[in-house]
MILUMFI-87794 format. One record per residue (C-alpha): z negated, x, y negated. Coordinates in steps of 0.05 Angstrom, whole numbers, padded with zeros to 5 digits, always signed. Each point is the difference from the previous one (the first is absolute). Last residue first. Layout:
ZXY
...
//
This chain:
+01420+00513-00452
-00026+00009-00073
+00004-00062-00046
+00051-00007-00056
-00025-00038-00053
+00039-00071-00005
+00036+00016-00040
+00033+00058-00038
+00065-00037-00014
+00057+00043+00023
+00042-00047+00049
+00030+00052+00044
+00062+00004+00049
+00024-00070+00003
+00064-00002+00050
+00064-00031-00016
+00054-00009+00053
+00081-00018-00013
+00010+00000-00070
+00067-00005-00028
+00053+00031-00037
+00061-00018-00025
+00033+00062-00042
-00006+00028-00063
-00062+00043+00015
-00041-00014-00061
+00034-00076-00017
-00018-00015+00080
-00059+00036-00005
-00022-00053-00056
-00014+00002-00080
-00013-00062-00003
-00025-00041+00048
+00031-00069-00005
+00075+00018+00016
+00009-00038+00065
-00074+00030+00026
+00021+00069-00019
+00000+00027+00072
-00049+00062-00007
-00044-00028-00059
+00002-00070+00028
-00038+00033+00064
-00045+00035-00033
-00026-00056-00046
-00049+00044-00047
-00066-00036-00009
-00045+00069+00000
+00047+00046-00042
+00038+00054+00049
-00002+00050+00042
+00063+00002+00046
+00026+00026+00063
+00074-00005+00027
+00018+00016+00065
+00079+00004+00006
+00055-00034+00038
+00078-00006-00006
+00026+00059+00001
-00065+00027+00048
-00071+00019-00012
-00011+00025-00060
-00076+00003-00028
-00010-00025-00076
-00048+00010-00050
-00018-00051-00051
-00051-00001-00055
-00039-00047-00062
+00043-00066+00013
-00023-00042-00056
-00005-00075-00007
+00014-00045-00050
-00005-00079+00020
+00052-00051-00013
-00025-00076+00009
+00009-00057+00041
-00066-00032+00030
-00016+00026+00075
-00002-00041+00063
+00076-00028+00008
+00019+00068-00037
-00027+00042+00054
+00067+00005+00038
+00046-00001-00066
-00040+00053-00023
-00038-00006-00073
+00047+00037-00048
-00017+00083-00005
+00011+00036-00050
-00005+00068+00015
-00027+00070-00027
+00020+00066+00031
-00056+00052-00010
+00032+00061+00027
+00066+00003+00028
+00008+00070+00038
-00012-00019+00064
+00059-00057-00012
+00048+00056-00012
-00012+00027+00073
+00044-00064+00024
+00081+00017-00004
-00024+00075+00018
-00021-00018+00075
+00057-00036+00019
+00034-00070-00012
+00036-00053+00034
+00007-00061-00041
-00036-00056+00028
-00065+00032-00019
-00058-00019+00051
-00077+00017-00028
-00056+00016+00059
-00058-00006-00053
-00070+00033-00013
-00052-00023-00047
-00053+00020-00039
-00044-00049-00053
-00026+00013-00068
-00054-00032-00041
+00011-00019-00076
+00022-00076+00026
-00069-00008+00034
-00036+00017-00053
-00069-00021+00034
+00026-00048+00055
-00041+00049+00054
-00058+00013-00050
-00018-00071-00007
-00024-00008+00070
-00055+00045-00012
-00032-00064-00049
-00009-00040+00065
-00040+00062+00032
+00028+00037+00073
-00009+00002+00065
+00045+00051+00032
+00062+00019+00044
+00019+00073-00017
+00067-00020+00046
+00040-00042+00035
+00051-00006+00042
+00056-00046+00016
+00061-00012+00055
-00041+00027+00061
-00052-00062-00005
-00066-00014+00017
-00023+00071+00005
+00003+00009-00074
-00035-00059-00013
-00065+00016+00051
+00005+00070-00029
-00009-00022-00074
-00058-00050+00029
-00027+00061+00028
-00007+00033-00060
-00030-00050-00036
-00057+00001+00053
-00009+00070-00007
-00011-00006-00069
-00045-00058-00001
+00015-00077-00001
-00032-00052-00048
+00036-00059-00008
-00014-00050+00063
+00017-00075-00013
+00058+00008-00050
+00015-00045-00043
+00064+00025-00023
+00023+00070+00017
+00043+00027-00060
+00045+00049+00033
+00035+00065-00031
+00058+00050+00003
+00024+00059-00019
+00060+00026+00030
+00006+00049+00042
-00019+00081+00003
+00077+00017+00017
+00037-00063+00037
+00021-00067-00017
+00059-00025+00029
+00051-00046-00028
+00035-00063+00042
-00053-00049-00024
+00000+00024-00067
-00045+00035-00035
-00067-00022-00036
-00026+00022-00066
-00076+00030+00000
-00032-00048+00041
-00033-00070+00008
-00026-00049+00050
-00049-00064+00001
-00037-00012+00055
-00032-00063+00043
-00068-00026+00036
-00031+00066+00000
-00035+00022+00075
+00000+00072-00033
+00019+00027+00067
+00055-00054+00014
+00025-00003-00062
+00011+00079-00005
+00035+00007+00074
+00049-00055-00035
+00012+00021-00061
+00036+00064+00005
+00048-00025+00050
+00006-00062-00033
+00027+00034-00068
+00045+00044+00029
+00027-00058+00032
+00020-00030+00063
+00049-00047+00042
+00058+00007-00050
+00041-00057-00028
-00056-00057-00002
+00039-00066-00019
-00030-00050-00059
+00064+00008-00033
-00006+00071+00001
-00061+00033+00021
-00012+00083-00004
-00079+00013+00015
-00016+00059-00047
+00019+00073-00001
+00064-00022+00045
+00017+00039+00064
+00066+00014+00029
+00008+00069-00029
-00063+00028+00044
-00046+00068-00021
-00033-00034-00059
-00061+00038-00016
-00065-00025-00039
-00045+00021-00053
-00069-00023-00002
-00042-00059-00032
-00055-00054+00018
-00035-00050-00046
-00060-00044+00017
+00003-00067-00028
-00064-00033-00028
-00041-00037+00062
+00002-00077-00011
-00056-00045+00000
+00029-00074-00015
-00028-00053-00053
+00036-00067+00001
+00026-00057-00046
-00032+00045-00063
+00024-00058-00055
+00030+00015-00068
-00034-00030-00060
+00016-00069-00018
+00027-00033-00066
+00051+00061-00024
-00002+00022-00069
+00066-00005-00030
+00039+00066-00013
-00017+00050-00054
+00060+00010-00008
+00044-00065+00028
+00053+00026+00052
+00075-00004-00007
+00012+00025-00065
-00051+00058+00009
+00026+00021+00058
+00081+00013-00029
-00047+00035-00061
-00036+00046+00049
+00068+00015+00033
+00015-00020+00069
+00035+00040+00058
-00053+00062+00004
-00044-00054+00010
+00024-00029+00056
+00005+00071+00033
-00065+00018-00019
-00022-00069+00034
+00023+00011+00061
-00016+00072+00004
-00066-00028-00003
+00003-00052+00054
-00008-00075-00008
+00060-00018+00038
+00014-00074-00020
+00074-00007+00029
+00027-00009-00072
-00047+00049-00037
-00060-00020-00041
-00020+00044-00063
-00068+00013-00018
-00011+00049-00053
-00053+00052-00009
-00015+00039-00062
-00040+00061-00017
-00015+00040-00060
+00010-00059-00057
+00053+00002-00055
+00015-00011-00067
-00059-00047-00024
+00035-00062-00013
+00066+00002+00037
-00032+00049+00049
-00057-00047+00020
+00040-00066+00015
+00062+00027+00026
-00036+00051+00049
-00046-00053+00028
+00063-00019+00048
+00022-00062+00035
+00004-00038+00061
-00045-00058+00008
+00020-00053+00050
+00029+00049+00046
-00079+00041-00002
-00032-00066+00004
+00040-00009+00066
-00016+00067+00022
-00074+00000-00018
-00004-00069+00036
+00029+00028+00070
-00058+00049-00002
-00010+00048+00059
-00046+00039-00018
-00005+00075+00019
-00069+00042+00010
+00004+00073+00003
-00044+00026+00061
-00072+00020-00008
-00023-00071+00007
+00027+00009+00070
-00065+00034+00018
-00034-00074-00012
+00034-00021+00060
+00004-00073+00003
+00026-00009-00075
-00009-00069-00025
-00069+00003-00024
+00010+00071-00030
+00064-00031-00039
-00036-00053-00026
-00059+00053-00026
+00061+00035-00032
+00018-00063-00039
-00070-00009-00025
-00002+00064-00023
+00063+00004-00044
+00064+00013+00004
+00036-00041+00028
-00013-00064-00049
+00021+00025-00065
+00047+00061+00018
+00042-00052+00040
-00006-00058-00050
+00071-00002-00016
+00008+00074-00012
+00034-00001-00068
-00017-00070-00029
-00071+00005+00019
-00030-00077+00019
-00042-00031-00050
+00025-00065-00001
+00004-00045-00060
+00050+00027-00031
-00004+00021-00074
-00004-00043-00061
+00068+00015-00043
-00026+00043-00062
+00008-00037-00067
-00064+00041-00017
-00001+00071+00030
-00014-00002+00076
-00044+00060+00032
+00022-00027+00079
-00066+00003+00037
-00013+00051+00051
+00025-00008+00070
-00064+00005+00039
-00007+00034+00069
-00031+00060-00031
-00067-00049-00008
+00006-00066+00012
-00065-00035-00035
-00006+00060-00055
+00072-00006-00015
-00002-00069-00009
-00050+00009-00059
+00039+00061-00020
+00053-00039-00002
-00028-00054-00046
-00027+00058-00047
+00072+00024-00006
+00026-00067-00019
-00058-00006-00044
+00014+00076-00034
+00081-00033-00014
-00039-00057-00048
+00039-00061-00013
+00023+00005-00072
-00054+00008-00058
+00011-00042-00054
+00011+00053-00058
-00049+00021-00042
-00028+00058+00042
+00067+00018+00019
+00014+00056-00047
-00069+00035+00009
-00005-00014+00074
+00066+00045+00018
-00022+00061+00018
-00064-00029+00038
+00056-00045+00042
+00041+00054+00008
-00055+00047+00028
-00029-00056+00045
+00069-00013+00029
+00003+00080+00025
-00065-00007+00027
+00015-00063+00034
+00064+00035+00034
-00048+00053+00033
-00055-00056+00013
+00052-00043+00038
+00017+00067+00036
-00064+00011+00022
-00018-00066+00023
+00061-00002+00050
-00014+00071+00022
-00071-00010+00019
+00011+00048+00055
+00059+00053+00006
+00073-00010+00009
+00040+00061+00002
+00045+00010-00071
+00079+00011-00011
-00016-00051-00062
+00051-00048+00046
-00050+00005+00057
-00062-00007-00049
+00033-00076-00026
+00007-00018+00074
-00073+00015+00013
-00012-00042-00058
+00044-00062+00015
+00062-00004-00034
+00006-00062-00038
+00051+00010-00053
-00051+00008-00057
-00037+00040+00041
+00061+00048+00007
+00008+00000-00072
-00074+00020-00012
+00004+00059+00050
+00059+00028-00034
-00019-00015-00069
-00069+00042+00020
+00035+00054+00039
+00017+00042-00068
-00087+00001-00006
-00011+00038+00063
-00013-00032+00065
-00052+00042+00046
-00040-00062+00020
-00078+00003-00017
//
């Protein structure tokens, strides 16, 4: 018995009418797939139809009987008995409704969950898999037809159910970017720019049922990604965090990302990697203290298991490969643990030390008032130096505390503890007035930053590993 409730009945009925297969109906209802799903869904809707028919029997008995819904459902039951869970339940129609399409392809999964989840397909995979152990790995289906159909049928089930039933728990929309880059972030960014109303004006909902199912053109056995995390220090002022390429020309010979990834790729025998970190520093900024949290996703590794001693040896290998960086707390983590690095990122704090130059000669007393300034709120427009890759916006940031160390008439050290995401360089020189207030305003003279160090990134992840 499916764990569906009475409130789910109209949702199930509407999805079946739209041409959804049984597995997709349950996905929209936030339920896992079970055996004999299509047959049970049919019975679930039929119970409601039978009850309605009994209640109206007396009123309708002298009228000419319209085409029977129950007959339609009985026909659907016959189809389900022959096709099982892969069946698309016949549309429940009223008199005068248009005839359903001859195709039995699900309008949501386009046949993927109809033919790639059953025992027959599992046997097919086994037959083409040379190494049976590979069945324990995740299988990626390279299906160009899936992409083509998704491009042809961009739509949302939200309009279908929300309009008539007041909402649905889980919604999936397909939008294709101009570059045909099908990544989760590309879809999320595209959805942010399109309202449901505009989306429904362009694409039919429910869509026309596709004439053919998706075809699995190839079967590949890949190992799930392995995630390695740690903290890094950067001691060089000529080392970018990631490869620095301008107009196809590389500007620096290496990067933090590559220095860390090279030994890991070799040891895990991975085919590639994705690097992420808790923020980033400019090429001329050092990262000191306990370092900056980072994580690497190693793609399709051919070796995935390392004990603690081997991981520690990997850390030493990275540290011995260059004097420009150092890694600590290296460890293998889960995919879910990766989220801790980004959680509440803008609510975290970071500490910096900056070497400041002033145009006007100063003495120690001229800068001591900065130490009394607490919770200074800034309004920062997107800096000119990053405007080519970040959207124009005004971001509110907070400098929690500042302290100073006088050096000479034109130089002093400024220590800051700020909200993560604060542009320190722009706070110092003002960025042509794009950051307000700025240090120029506070000291009433032109100021600039000569050196900047990140002293700490206050993110409690990954867990510290005792030396």
